[in-house]
N, CA, C and O of each residue as an XYZ file, in Angstrom:
820
protein
N       0.974      8.379     10.266
C       1.810      7.774     10.495
C       2.090      6.941      8.919
O       1.253      6.581      8.091
N       3.728      6.799      8.894
C       3.938      6.296      7.824
C       3.431      4.721      7.432
O       2.681      4.101      8.185
N       3.945      4.152      6.143
C       3.299      3.020      5.926
C       4.365      1.774      6.557
O       3.993      0.600      6.574
N       5.689      2.187      7.051
C       6.204      0.985      7.848
C       5.914      1.188      9.406
O       6.688      0.622     10.177
N       5.009      1.843      9.866
C       4.613      1.820     11.275
C       3.209      1.184     11.104
O       2.829      0.329     11.903
N       2.514      1.552     10.175
C       1.091      0.652      9.786
C       1.600     -0.875      9.583
O       1.022     -1.704     10.286
N       2.402     -1.251      8.890
C       2.976     -2.658      8.661
C       3.026     -3.572      9.929
O       2.604     -4.670     10.292
N       3.869     -2.390     10.470
C       4.481     -2.913     12.278
C       3.004     -3.410     12.986
O       3.054     -4.465     13.618
N       1.997     -2.863     12.926
C       0.989     -2.829     13.760
C       0.063     -3.549     13.048
O      -0.953     -3.872     13.664
N       0.164     -3.864     11.944
C      -0.721     -4.912     11.203
C      -0.124     -6.275     11.615
O      -0.820     -7.184     12.068
N       1.287     -6.364     11.417
C       1.752     -7.555     11.766
C       1.421     -8.202     13.349
O       0.928     -9.309     13.563
N       1.820     -7.224     14.344
C       1.498     -7.413     15.227
C      -0.287     -7.858     15.561
O      -0.657     -8.992     15.867
N      -0.854     -7.100     15.462
C      -2.334     -7.929     15.146
C      -2.572     -9.156     14.273
O      -3.580     -9.823     14.508
N      -1.814     -9.496     13.366
C      -2.017    -10.596     12.705
C      -1.167    -11.832     13.797
O      -1.608    -12.900     14.224
N      -0.423    -11.474     13.915
C       0.090    -12.605     15.049
C      -0.596    -13.000     16.043
O      -0.572    -14.168     16.430
N      -1.444    -11.884     16.698
C      -2.484    -12.434     17.890
C      -3.691    -12.291     17.637
O      -4.483    -11.875     18.483
N      -4.135    -12.717     16.045
C      -5.697    -12.967     16.238
C      -6.161    -14.192     16.651
O      -7.196    -14.240     17.314
N      -5.600    -15.119     16.384
C      -6.064    -16.367     16.822
C      -6.270    -16.401     18.391
O      -7.238    -16.999     18.862
N      -5.622    -15.944     18.959
C      -5.827    -15.258     20.348
C      -7.115    -14.347     20.751
O      -7.680    -14.528     21.830
N      -7.463    -13.547     20.002
C      -8.436    -12.628     19.963
C      -9.539    -13.417     19.382
O     -10.487    -13.619     20.141
N      -9.578    -13.691     18.711
C     -11.237    -14.192     17.853
C     -11.047    -15.809     17.267
O      -9.910    -16.281     17.254
N     -12.016    -16.491     16.868
C     -12.212    -17.774     16.359
C     -11.653    -17.859     15.240
O     -11.757    -16.958     14.409
N     -10.867    -19.115     15.000
C     -10.179    -19.140     13.684
C     -10.977    -18.663     12.320
O     -10.494    -17.990     11.410
N     -12.230    -19.147     12.402
C     -13.069    -18.648     11.151
C     -12.964    -17.133     10.968
O     -13.072    -16.584      9.871
N     -12.774    -16.578     11.976
C     -12.862    -14.990     11.967
C     -11.645    -14.463     11.864
O     -11.517    -13.259     11.641
N     -10.532    -15.322     12.018
C      -9.285    -14.756     11.865
C      -8.905    -14.637     10.475
O      -8.306    -13.650     10.048
N      -9.258    -15.675      9.725
C      -9.364    -16.358      8.259
C     -10.231    -15.056      7.731
O      -9.731    -14.591      6.707
N     -11.215    -14.473      8.106
C     -12.215    -13.566      7.476
C     -11.234    -12.512      7.489
O     -10.693    -12.163      6.440
N     -10.896    -11.846      8.877
C      -9.662    -10.832      8.751
C      -9.197    -10.739      7.718
O      -9.562     -9.870      6.927
N      -8.260    -11.620      7.450
C      -6.932    -11.780      6.682
C      -7.697    -11.756      5.253
O      -7.234    -11.007      4.393
N      -8.491    -12.296      5.044
C      -8.902    -12.054      3.605
C      -9.269    -11.344      3.257
O      -9.215    -11.065      2.059
N     -10.275    -10.166      4.795
C     -10.592     -8.924      4.119
C      -9.782     -7.921      4.311
O     -10.313     -6.845      4.034
N      -8.316     -7.825      4.808
C      -7.528     -7.219      4.782
C      -6.307     -7.193      3.353
O      -5.543     -6.261      3.104
N      -6.412     -8.327      2.682
C      -6.112     -8.635      1.338
C      -6.829     -7.899      0.254
O      -6.331     -7.340     -0.724
N      -8.172     -8.003      0.620
C      -9.189     -7.517     -0.447
C      -9.017     -5.543     -0.497
O      -8.868     -4.767     -1.441
N      -9.128     -5.338      0.949
C      -8.918     -4.065      1.240
C      -7.449     -3.470      0.775
O      -7.331     -2.290      0.446
N      -6.716     -4.082      0.776
C      -5.149     -3.503      0.211
C      -5.330     -3.620     -1.134
O      -4.834     -2.689     -1.769
N      -5.919     -4.519     -1.822
C      -6.061     -4.411     -3.201
C      -6.747     -3.547     -3.680
O      -6.437     -2.989     -4.733
N      -7.780     -3.276     -3.026
C      -8.735     -2.124     -3.527
C      -8.321     -0.680     -3.448
O      -8.582      0.206     -4.262
N      -7.418     -0.564     -1.989
C      -6.749      0.468     -1.855
C      -5.987      1.068     -2.976
O      -5.923      2.245     -3.332
N      -5.287     -0.250     -3.569
C      -4.064      0.292     -4.366
C      -5.019      0.693     -5.513
O      -4.863      1.866     -5.853
N      -5.806      0.134     -6.079
C      -6.500      0.465     -7.041
C      -7.466      1.859     -7.197
O      -7.897      2.245     -8.283
N      -7.688      2.451     -6.061
C      -8.274      3.612     -6.068
C      -7.338      4.510     -5.318
O      -7.794      5.615     -5.027
N      -6.394      4.297     -5.038
C      -5.077      5.480     -4.934
C      -4.780      5.808     -3.365
O      -4.390      6.907     -2.972
N      -5.019      4.717     -2.560
C      -4.878      5.204     -1.146
C      -3.787      3.848     -0.909
O      -3.683      2.820     -1.579
N      -3.037      4.291      0.313
C      -2.065      3.535      0.780
C      -2.969      2.426      0.959
O      -4.110      2.462      1.420
N      -2.010      0.974      0.337
C      -2.657     -0.345      0.786
C      -2.381     -0.634      2.511
O      -3.155     -1.378      3.112
N      -1.514     -0.144      3.043
C      -1.083     -0.326      4.579
C      -2.258      0.139      5.009
O      -2.894     -0.710      5.635
N      -2.740      1.101      4.910
C      -3.993      1.219      5.709
C      -5.043      0.419      5.659
O      -5.739      0.084      6.618
N      -5.173      0.099      4.512
C      -6.548     -1.076      3.939
C      -6.119     -2.437      4.767
O      -6.912     -3.044      5.486
N      -4.777     -2.818      4.566
C      -4.034     -4.125      5.380
C      -4.600     -4.140      6.666
O      -5.435     -4.962      7.043
N      -3.935     -2.829      7.617
C      -4.013     -2.584      8.881
C      -5.830     -2.403      9.377
O      -6.342     -2.944     10.357
N      -6.418     -1.638      8.534
C      -7.873     -1.639      8.733
C      -8.829     -3.395      8.685
O      -9.565     -3.832      9.570
N      -8.524     -3.962      7.563
C      -9.050     -5.107      7.326
C      -8.680     -5.951      8.479
O      -9.632     -6.426      9.099
N      -7.399     -6.255      8.924
C      -6.681     -7.205     10.276
C      -7.667     -6.534     11.471
O      -8.475     -7.326     11.955
N      -7.681     -5.393     11.904
C      -8.426     -5.006     13.013
C      -9.625     -4.876     13.087
O     -10.172     -4.713     14.177
N     -10.405     -4.927     11.750
C     -11.845     -4.646     11.904
C     -12.868     -5.729     13.078
O     -13.644     -5.238     13.898
N     -12.696     -6.869     12.950
C     -13.425     -7.912     13.734
C     -12.381     -8.150     14.880
O     -12.684     -9.284     15.253
N     -11.487     -7.801     15.537
C     -10.591     -8.426     16.692
C     -11.470     -7.814     17.776
O     -10.855     -7.901     18.839
N     -12.446     -7.333     17.916
C     -13.223     -7.503     19.177
C     -14.706     -8.222     19.153
O     -15.584     -8.205     20.015
N     -14.680     -8.761     18.067
C     -16.010     -9.475     18.013
C     -16.500    -10.494     18.921
O     -17.700    -10.755     19.011
N     -15.402    -11.201     19.742
C     -15.483    -11.977     20.239
C     -15.519    -11.975     21.953
O     -15.565    -12.882     22.784
N     -15.484    -10.806     22.024
C     -15.434     -9.900     23.631
C     -17.031    -10.031     24.118
O     -18.082    -10.073     23.478
N     -16.797    -10.065     25.203
C     -18.371    -10.082     25.728
C     -18.997     -8.913     25.350
O     -18.328     -7.940     25.003
N     -19.949     -8.897     25.372
C     -21.177     -7.588     24.478
C     -20.890     -6.265     25.449
O     -20.897     -5.071     25.148
N     -20.654     -6.871     26.632
C     -20.891     -5.465     27.663
C     -19.591     -5.047     27.830
O     -19.548     -4.115     28.633
N     -18.431     -5.383     27.363
C     -16.970     -5.105     27.170
C     -16.870     -3.974     25.823
O     -16.335     -2.873     25.690
N     -17.687     -4.877     24.914
C     -17.767     -4.131     23.717
C     -18.593     -2.726     24.082
O     -18.091     -1.613     23.926
N     -19.668     -2.911     24.490
C     -20.490     -1.626     24.519
C     -19.783     -0.397     25.627
O     -20.060      0.803     25.625
N     -18.925     -1.025     26.428
C     -17.910      0.263     26.918
C     -16.768      0.711     26.461
O     -16.233      1.718     26.924
N     -16.203     -0.096     25.363
C     -15.262      0.240     24.494
C     -15.788      1.426     23.505
O     -15.304      2.490     23.119
N     -17.057      0.705     23.272
C     -17.619      1.740     22.414
C     -17.914      3.061     22.574
O     -17.471      3.908     21.798
N     -18.582      3.312     23.454
C     -18.932      4.562     24.465
C     -17.504      5.160     24.772
O     -17.363      6.378     24.667
N     -16.589      4.479     25.093
C     -15.306      5.360     25.260
C     -14.707      5.794     24.024
O     -14.089      6.858     24.028
N     -14.811      5.066     22.890
C     -14.566      5.124     21.254
C     -15.456      6.639     21.046
O     -14.832      7.560     20.520
N     -16.635      6.835     21.385
C     -17.641      7.763     21.008
C     -17.388      9.169     22.136
O     -17.766     10.280     21.764
N     -16.874      9.032     23.204
C     -16.140     10.190     23.846
C     -15.232     10.691     23.290
O     -15.094     11.913     23.244
N     -14.514      9.952     22.812
C     -12.822     10.501     22.216
C     -13.314     11.232     21.019
O     -12.974     12.387     20.763
N     -14.101     10.544     20.315
C     -14.502     10.943     18.982
C     -16.000     11.318     18.431
O     -16.734     10.605     17.747
N     -16.315     13.039     19.070
C     -17.495     13.031     19.022
C     -17.925     13.656     17.574
O     -19.078     14.033     17.367
N     -16.945     13.727     16.644
C     -17.353     14.071     15.145
C     -18.122     12.764     14.906
O     -19.269     12.865     14.469
N     -17.529     11.355     15.185
C     -18.309     10.210     14.557
C     -19.021     10.209     15.648
O     -20.120     10.664     15.332
N     -19.003      9.933     16.836
C     -20.321      9.631     17.759
C     -21.515     10.504     17.340
O     -22.637     10.160     17.713
N     -21.365     11.541     16.637
C     -22.580     12.420     16.421
C     -23.206     11.785     15.312
O     -24.430     11.919     15.305
N     -22.661     11.058     14.267
C     -23.840     10.753     12.991
C     -24.693      9.739     13.663
O     -24.394      9.038     14.630
N     -25.939      9.782     12.909
C     -27.012      9.153     12.853
C     -26.620      7.474     12.827
O     -27.419      6.727     13.391
N     -25.747      7.045     12.364
C     -25.129      5.769     12.036
C     -25.048      5.233     13.476
O     -25.781      4.378     13.974
N     -23.757      6.059     14.209
C     -23.303      5.594     15.325
C     -24.240      5.900     16.336
O     -24.274      4.951     17.119
N     -25.045      6.835     16.685
C     -25.944      6.606     17.784
C     -26.768      5.551     17.235
O     -26.898      4.889     18.265
N     -27.477      4.859     16.276
C     -28.090      3.789     16.185
C     -27.690      2.631     16.730
O     -28.415      1.845     17.340
N     -25.917      2.456     16.399
C     -25.396      1.188     17.211
C     -25.768      1.438     18.947
O     -26.289      0.579     19.658
N     -25.471      2.448     19.277
C     -25.662      2.724     20.814
C     -26.889      2.493     21.441
O     -26.971      2.074     22.596
N     -28.117      2.821     20.526
C     -29.458      3.114     21.040
C     -30.044      1.578     20.899
O     -30.442      0.991     21.906
N     -30.076      0.975     19.632
C     -30.766     -0.190     19.115
C     -30.500     -1.647     19.985
O     -29.766     -2.551     19.586
N     -31.090     -1.653     20.963
C     -30.607     -2.993     21.838
C     -30.682     -4.205     21.188
O     -29.846     -5.095     21.346
N     -32.017     -4.313     20.182
C     -31.754     -5.693     19.231
C     -30.577     -5.996     18.479
O     -30.071     -7.112     18.362
N     -30.053     -4.592     17.822
C     -29.053     -5.070     17.003
C     -27.316     -4.550     17.483
O     -26.276     -4.733     16.850
N     -27.502     -3.925     18.700
C     -26.069     -3.669     18.615
C     -25.063     -4.438     18.828
O     -23.902     -4.282     18.447
N     -25.691     -5.609     19.687
C     -24.521     -6.312     19.956
C     -23.913     -7.320     18.795
O     -22.979     -8.061     19.101
N     -24.446     -7.334     17.486
C     -23.552     -7.620     16.447
C     -22.890     -6.483     15.529
O     -22.369     -6.683     14.432
N     -22.994     -5.425     16.095
C     -22.171     -4.537     15.338
C     -21.341     -3.688     16.222
O     -20.324     -3.159     15.774
N     -21.785     -3.495     17.689
C     -20.515     -2.784     18.299
C     -19.225     -3.114     18.386
O     -18.379     -2.410     18.938
N     -18.995     -4.296     17.799
C     -17.451     -4.529     17.845
C     -16.493     -3.915     16.934
O     -15.266     -4.003     16.907
N     -17.490     -3.135     16.031
C     -16.526     -2.025     14.712
C     -15.775     -1.012     15.877
O     -14.557     -1.081     16.045
N     -16.625     -0.073     16.659
C     -16.385      1.046     17.509
C     -15.266      0.491     18.487
O     -14.309      1.212     18.768
N     -15.379     -0.741     18.986
C     -14.684     -1.408     20.104
C     -13.345     -1.573     19.560
O     -12.319     -1.265     20.166
N     -13.402     -2.112     18.295
C     -12.063     -2.581     17.614
C     -11.178     -1.339     17.205
O      -9.956     -1.488     17.214
N     -11.693     -0.185     16.866
C     -11.397      1.224     16.734
C     -10.823      1.839     17.922
O      -9.740      2.412     17.798
N     -11.498      1.794     19.249
C     -10.892      1.809     20.311
C      -9.819      1.095     20.906
O      -9.105      1.620     21.759
N      -9.658     -0.098     20.499
C      -8.551     -0.886     21.002
C      -7.562     -0.452     19.961
O      -6.476     -0.116     20.434
N      -7.681     -0.377     18.608
C      -6.791      0.038     17.668
C      -5.891      1.229     18.275
O      -4.662      1.165     18.309
N      -6.660      2.353     18.764
C      -6.084      3.576     19.033
C      -5.342      3.330     20.128
O      -4.186      3.753     20.134
N      -5.791      2.686     21.136
C      -5.382      3.050     22.986
C      -4.252      1.710     23.085
O      -3.269      1.798     23.821
N      -4.498      0.582     22.328
C      -3.685     -0.763     22.326
C      -2.335     -0.447     21.518
O      -1.202     -0.451     22.000
N      -2.668     -0.188     20.270
C      -1.816     -0.157     19.155
C      -1.356      1.377     18.581
O      -0.666      1.523     17.573
N      -1.899      2.550     19.461
C      -0.987      3.679     19.035
C      -1.532      4.328     17.900
O      -1.005      5.411     17.648
N      -2.787      3.824     16.862
C      -3.072      4.062     15.619
C      -3.806      5.524     16.065
O      -4.588      5.572     17.014
N      -3.521      6.463     15.419
C      -4.534      8.280     15.398
C      -4.992      8.341     14.118
O      -5.901      9.137     13.881
N      -4.444      7.501     13.034
C      -5.043      7.739     11.711
C      -6.840      7.716     11.855
O      -7.515      6.752     12.215
N      -7.256      8.861     11.520
C      -8.821      8.986     11.860
C      -9.263      8.120     10.512
O     -10.018      7.186     10.781
N      -8.958      8.251      9.259
C      -9.464      7.340      8.144
C      -9.271      5.669      8.762
O     -10.206      4.908      8.511
N      -8.353      5.238      9.372
C      -8.360      3.934      9.869
C      -8.958      3.455     10.775
O      -9.038      2.234     10.906
N      -9.612      4.458     11.751
C     -10.355      4.456     12.963
C     -11.702      4.376     12.382
O     -12.389      3.402     12.692
N     -12.167      5.247     11.597
C     -13.467      5.296     10.836
C     -13.678      3.931     10.308
O     -14.594      3.183     10.651
N     -12.819      3.691      9.507
C     -12.987      2.114      8.646
C     -13.164      1.009      9.572
O     -13.797     -0.005      9.276
N     -12.656      1.191     10.591
C     -12.748      0.179     11.394
C     -14.032      0.262     12.467
O     -14.680     -0.722     12.827
N     -14.259      1.601     12.891
C     -15.658      1.718     13.612
C     -16.890      1.613     12.742
O     -17.896      1.447     13.433
N     -17.099      1.652     11.603
C     -18.291      1.908     10.433
C     -18.268      0.560      9.668
O     -19.211      0.262      8.935
N     -17.216     -0.247      9.830
C     -17.419     -1.266      8.954
C     -18.479     -1.966      8.862
O     -18.955     -2.231      7.758
N     -19.154     -2.479     10.266
C     -20.692     -3.210     10.145
C     -21.810     -2.511      9.851
O     -22.782     -2.959      9.243
N     -21.664     -1.253     10.343
C     -23.084     -0.367     10.088
C     -23.238      0.186      8.519
O     -24.221      0.038      7.793
N     -22.151      0.775      8.247
C     -22.067      1.438      7.052
C     -22.475      2.662      7.410
O     -22.966      2.840      8.525
N     -22.302      3.862      6.349
C     -23.001      5.101      6.542
C     -22.435      5.884      5.061
O     -21.407      5.615      4.440
N     -23.398      6.855      4.764
C     -23.220      7.402      3.641
C     -22.543      8.393      3.302
O     -22.609      8.846      2.159
N     -21.672      8.969      4.362
C     -20.985      9.826      4.751
C     -19.167      8.988      4.755
O     -18.137      9.586      5.065
N     -19.230      7.982      4.459
C     -17.639      7.524      5.016
C     -16.715      8.107      3.909
O     -16.983      8.468      2.764
N     -15.506      8.086      4.623
C     -14.409      8.314      3.706
C     -14.338      7.228      2.645
O     -15.238      6.391      2.565
N     -13.130      7.220      1.706
C     -12.870      6.267      1.024
C     -12.201      4.894      1.518
O     -12.268      3.775      1.008
N     -11.569      5.312      2.614
C     -10.912      4.097      2.766
C     -11.786      3.506      3.905
O     -11.334      2.485      4.422
N     -12.809      3.918      4.316
C     -13.771      3.094      5.072
C     -14.885      2.460      4.417
O     -15.353      1.372      4.755
N     -15.406      3.378      3.202
C     -16.143      2.509      2.193
C     -15.290      0.986      1.546
O     -15.894     -0.085      1.478
N     -13.879      1.138      1.131
C     -13.266      0.346      0.781
C     -13.074     -0.957      1.848
O     -12.851     -2.091      1.425
N     -13.166     -0.710      2.966
C     -13.253     -1.731      4.141
C     -14.266     -2.369      4.489
O     -14.268     -3.471      5.036
N     -15.471     -1.516      4.104
C     -16.917     -1.971      4.313
C     -17.233     -3.191      3.288
O     -17.790     -4.250      3.576
N     -16.690     -2.740      1.892
C     -16.704     -3.500      0.687
C     -16.227     -4.811      0.654
O     -16.816     -5.814      0.250
N     -14.966     -4.693      1.173
C     -14.151     -5.940      1.618
C     -14.602     -6.968      2.420
O     -14.790     -8.145      2.114
N     -14.818     -6.186      3.897
C     -15.781     -7.353      4.781
C     -16.707     -8.249      4.098
O     -16.782     -9.452      4.347
N     -17.550     -7.511      3.054
C     -18.620     -8.282      2.313
C     -18.305     -8.680      1.725
O     -19.145     -9.567      1.573
N     -17.427     -8.879      0.891
C     -17.516     -9.014     -0.242
C     -16.314    -10.067     -0.445
O     -16.576    -10.884     -1.328
N     -14.918    -10.258      0.233
C     -14.260    -10.981      0.615
C     -14.526    -12.476     -0.041
O     -15.679    -12.889     -0.164
N     -13.548    -13.145     -0.393
C     -13.773    -14.584     -1.423
C     -14.735    -15.666     -0.290
O     -15.535    -16.513     -0.689
N     -14.474    -15.430      0.913
C     -14.692    -16.564      1.466
C     -16.227    -16.220      2.097
O     -16.844    -17.084      2.720
N     -16.550    -15.418      1.962
C     -18.416    -15.198      2.214
C     -18.978    -16.223      1.457
O     -18.605    -16.503      0.318
N     -19.971    -16.855      2.138
C     -20.813    -17.775      2.195
C     -21.850    -17.334      0.970
O     -21.950    -17.995     -0.064
N     -22.538    -16.234      1.213
C     -23.392    -15.557      0.255
C     -23.182    -14.732     -0.468
O     -23.915    -13.804     -0.810
N     -21.830    -15.065     -0.876
C     -20.992    -13.685     -2.231
C     -21.734    -13.580     -3.115
O     -22.432    -14.590     -3.017
N     -22.196    -12.820     -4.249
C     -22.820    -12.859     -5.360
C     -21.808    -13.734     -6.253
O     -20.712    -14.131     -5.855
N     -22.381    -13.979     -7.583
C     -21.322    -14.786     -8.427
C     -20.816    -13.689     -9.236
O     -19.699    -14.025     -9.631
N     -21.207    -12.201     -9.788
C     -20.746    -11.307    -10.344
C     -19.542    -10.258     -9.243
O     -18.929     -9.290     -9.695
N     -19.410    -10.829     -7.524
C     -18.807     -9.811     -7.149
C     -17.168     -9.673     -7.887
O     -16.652     -8.558     -7.961
N     -16.550    -10.726     -8.330
C     -15.235    -10.551     -8.564
C     -15.139     -9.113     -9.998
O     -14.418     -8.116     -9.969
N     -16.273     -9.581    -11.252
C     -16.190     -8.744    -11.698
C     -16.612     -6.878    -11.533
O     -16.218     -5.854    -12.091
N     -17.521     -7.174    -10.545
C     -17.939     -5.845    -10.110
C     -16.799     -5.410     -9.332
O     -16.641     -4.193     -9.427
N     -15.849     -6.058     -8.507
C     -14.597     -5.572     -8.066
C     -13.668     -4.806     -8.503
O     -13.013     -3.884     -8.018
N     -13.724     -5.527     -9.874
C     -12.754     -5.208    -11.191
C     -12.769     -3.995    -11.411
O     -11.892     -3.149    -11.234
N     -14.274     -3.877    -11.995
C     -14.786     -2.590    -12.807
C     -15.495     -1.782    -12.129
O     -15.214     -0.710    -12.663
N     -16.072     -1.607    -11.485
C     -16.868     -0.417    -10.426
C     -16.024      0.641    -10.295
O     -14.807      0.458    -10.328
N     -16.553      1.851    -10.134
C     -15.337      2.940     -9.514
C     -16.442      2.683     -8.200
O     -17.550      2.154     -8.114
N     -15.346      3.475     -7.065
C     -15.656      2.997     -5.640
C     -17.210      3.381     -5.385
O     -18.013      2.516     -5.035
N     -17.593      4.773     -5.589
C     -19.184      4.871     -5.083
C     -20.370      3.588     -5.654
O     -21.063      2.857     -4.947
N     -20.306      3.635     -6.910
C     -20.953      2.415     -7.428
C     -20.805      0.926     -6.893
O     -21.736      0.150     -6.679
N     -19.315      0.660     -6.704
C     -19.153     -0.450     -5.861
C     -19.368     -0.256     -4.373
O     -18.932     -1.166     -3.669
N     -19.794      0.475     -3.935
C     -20.075      0.820     -2.647
C     -21.866      0.302     -2.576
O     -22.416     -0.639     -2.005
N     -22.326      1.294     -3.347
C     -23.822      1.128     -3.491
C     -24.107     -0.320     -3.854
O     -24.994     -0.871     -3.202
N     -23.520     -0.978     -4.745
C     -23.810     -2.598     -5.172
C     -23.549     -3.253     -3.812
O     -24.470     -3.988     -3.457
N     -22.502     -3.164     -2.956
C     -22.337     -3.818     -1.620
C     -23.770     -3.733     -0.723
O     -24.339     -4.719     -0.255
N     -24.171     -2.494     -0.606
C     -25.248     -2.230      0.511
C     -26.293     -3.067     -0.387
O     -26.984     -3.844      0.272
N     -26.523     -3.047     -1.727
C     -27.821     -3.587     -2.475
C     -27.544     -5.204     -2.094
O     -28.468     -5.884     -1.649
N     -26.221     -5.757     -2.301
C     -25.894     -7.302     -1.648
C     -26.291     -7.516     -0.516
O     -26.958     -8.535     -0.340
N     -25.995     -6.572      0.680
C     -26.609     -7.064      2.062
C     -28.262     -7.032      1.961
O     -28.964     -7.905      2.472
N     -28.670     -6.138      1.381
C     -30.172     -6.035      1.327
C     -30.818     -7.290      0.967
O     -31.836     -7.716      1.513
N     -30.067     -7.968     -0.147
C     -30.284     -8.935     -0.893
C     -30.351    -10.244      0.041
O     -31.292    -11.029      0.161
N     -29.012    -10.262      0.710
C     -29.079    -11.158      1.531
C     -29.958    -11.614      2.711
O     -30.325    -12.757      2.986
N     -30.134    -10.802      3.152
C     -30.867    -10.658      4.135
C     -32.530    -10.573      3.638
O     -33.279    -11.209      4.380
N     -32.954    -10.124      2.898
C     -34.455    -10.439      2.480
C     -34.429    -11.730      1.977
O     -35.356    -12.448      2.352
N     -33.423    -12.323      1.053
C     -33.316    -13.970      0.610
C     -33.629    -15.045      1.994
O     -34.224    -16.109      2.158
N     -32.999    -14.264      2.686
C     -33.006    -15.676      4.171
C     -34.024    -15.439      5.136
O     -34.198    -16.167      6.114
N     -34.964    -14.030      4.768
C     -36.042    -13.874      5.771
C     -35.670    -13.111      7.272
O     -36.414    -13.056      8.250
N     -34.573    -12.660      7.169
C     -33.768    -12.030      7.972
C     -33.998    -10.700      8.240
O     -34.342    -10.187      7.176
N     -33.981     -9.813      9.195
C     -34.533     -8.137      9.472
C     -33.071     -7.843      9.357
O     -32.142     -8.450      9.891
N     -33.029     -6.742      8.519
C     -31.897     -5.597      8.850
C     -32.072     -5.006      9.834
O     -33.045     -5.199     10.562
N     -31.045     -4.056     10.083
C     -31.290     -3.064     11.118
C     -31.384     -2.073     10.871
O     -30.753     -1.571      9.941
N     -32.362     -1.305     11.755
C     -33.076     -0.158     11.115
C     -32.324      0.813     10.400
O     -32.807      1.362      9.410
N     -31.210      1.068     10.807
C     -30.086      1.979     10.021
C     -29.862      1.512      8.299
O     -29.895      2.135      7.238
N     -29.634      0.138      8.669
C     -29.250     -0.695      7.339
C     -30.386     -0.090      6.193
O     -30.269      0.299      5.032
N     -31.370     -0.200      6.995
C     -32.767     -0.119      6.079
C     -32.732      1.552      5.496
O     -32.837      1.863      4.310
N     -32.584      2.368      6.476
C     -32.585      3.819      6.043
C     -31.393      3.941      4.841
O     -31.493      4.873      4.042
N     -30.178      2.917      4.715
C     -29.208      3.549      4.295
C     -29.150      3.157      2.958
O     -28.536      3.737      2.062
N     -30.075      1.758      2.835
C     -30.525      1.197      1.433
C     -31.744      2.079      0.901
O     -31.759      2.603     -0.213
N     -32.849      2.181      1.928
C     -33.580      3.582      1.131
C     -32.981      4.469      0.581
O     -33.449      4.816     -0.504
N     -31.867      5.110      1.028
C     -31.485      6.305      0.528
C     -30.524      6.215     -0.742
O     -30.198      7.212     -1.386
N     -30.065      4.796     -1.062
C     -29.093      4.466     -1.801
C     -29.980      4.295     -3.267
O     -29.640      4.537     -4.425
N     -31.388      3.718     -2.643
C     -32.339      3.469     -3.686
C     -32.710      4.647     -4.268
O     -32.557      4.844     -5.474
N     -33.316      5.672     -3.309
C     -33.536      6.657     -4.030
C     -33.078      7.636     -4.826
O     -33.724      8.320     -5.620
N     -31.724      7.677     -4.530
C     -30.526      8.541     -5.214
C     -30.093      7.863     -6.718
O     -29.200      8.377     -7.392
């Protein structure tokens, strides 16, 4: 799809955000979209892709968990290469954590079926924004980073702005994973099993 079509889809979602999610989540989605577009510009990716993925990434977050699960399963059927990933399987199988994270593939399913988006990079970015994956495409890494480091995040580290300006994409992605680990550790909260695996792989590398 060209940038014009992506902007049109983004505008449709933006107009409907308050009807789909709670007000604070709509604000977060717009902030994520702005940062994702800025990072796309910096790293040589069409900013329209980042804008659309950022606006859409949480649009199914407030649906009933059973509905999210059904949509995520439908997305998996339509995208077997994504579904085969260890990260995606962990989403479907981990009953303790999946209710917090299934909104990603659910939103990707809605983006494809309700808005006609077939761009696999955008669908990957939306589907995997909550769980992360070492094999994400560049756009998906950008949306993952933007979701976690947008300016409205309460636990955003003080050096985030500097890192966003200066680090190349892969170190910035690794920095973001480390931030997530530190946030949860400092709060005494448990990470999802796959996030622990992803963090361990990053530390080991």
